[in-house]
C-alpha angles and dihedrals in degrees: 000000000000116000108232091221089067091059092043090054092050091048089053091050094249122141115233126232109196145135124268097264133147115303093358091083090056091051106039120055108207111242092007110061097008143319127287123202131192113274094248097041119151126246087250093056090050091048091050092052092047090047091052090052094049091048091055109057092170092053091046090053092046092052092044091053090046090052092054091047091050090052093050092047097048115017112035121099090253091053092049090049092048092049094047090049091052090051091053094044090051090050092055 
């Protein structure tokens, strides 16, 4: 399933750093709305990704803004309504 904390982070405009696991790969676009690491990554690999993010404030801001946009486009009540309406219109 989808960890709720991932959606909460997107809603807050925070990029997500996570592993490639289950629904997370359908929610987070690596390098756009966050960073995805292999499931069995090492602590050193995680530290390197975090360091890269901290060393690039412009990239961090870009991904954070993209995270919020992704949330608004896919997970708000208005987005759910729009998507459900499209499903019903296609069915008619």
